[in-house]
C-alpha positions, 0 to 999 in steps of 0.5 A: 351447407345445403349446396355442399350436400348436393355436390356430395350426393351427385355422382353422375357424369364425368369426373372433373380432371385434377389439372384441366388444360384451360389455357389455349393458344392459336397458330396460323400457317401459310399454305406451305407450312400447313402442308409440311405440318400435315405431312409430319402429322400423317407420318406420326400416326397420331389421331389428334392434332393437339396431341401431336403439337403438344408432343412436338413442343415438349420434345416427347417422342413421336412414333413414325411408322411408314408402311411400304405398299410394295412390301405389303403386296409382296408379302401377300403374294408370297403368302398366296404362292406358298399356300398354292405350293403346299396344295401342289404337294398335297396333290402330288401325294394323292396322285402317287397313291392313285397311280399305284392303285389304278395302274400297273407297276410299270405304267405307274413308274412311267408316269412317276418318271414324268412327274419326277421331272416336273417336281425337279423343275418345281424344286429349282423354281422354289430355290429361285423364289427363296433367293429372290425373297432373300434379296428383297429382304436384304434391300427393303426390310431393315430391322 
């Protein structure tokens, strides 16, 4: 009776599992099998090898995520380029305001004509970038 009271009063520590895994098996691989196992384990994205083995044995679904470094790099550069493109648009608006503020109308129109030519070139460049991006998405990004 005294032992039973001690167990009831003790509430520290981790709760024991209802169905603990106590049966263990060992497995041996040669070098080639081990390399193949590690490759499959890395592709699965799991953190614990024991969980990976259990899921393979009992046909649980295994999530495989492949991260393409080229795609990530392309996305990062495209994002950076887009932010630079937006800053050019902001600078464009500031230049137009300054031209009309600081120069005569005739001189400002001459500068705006040159600026307009550069803007047309940038628009064509933007269209090429959109085309390249769509081609890249069609080839590499499958949903």
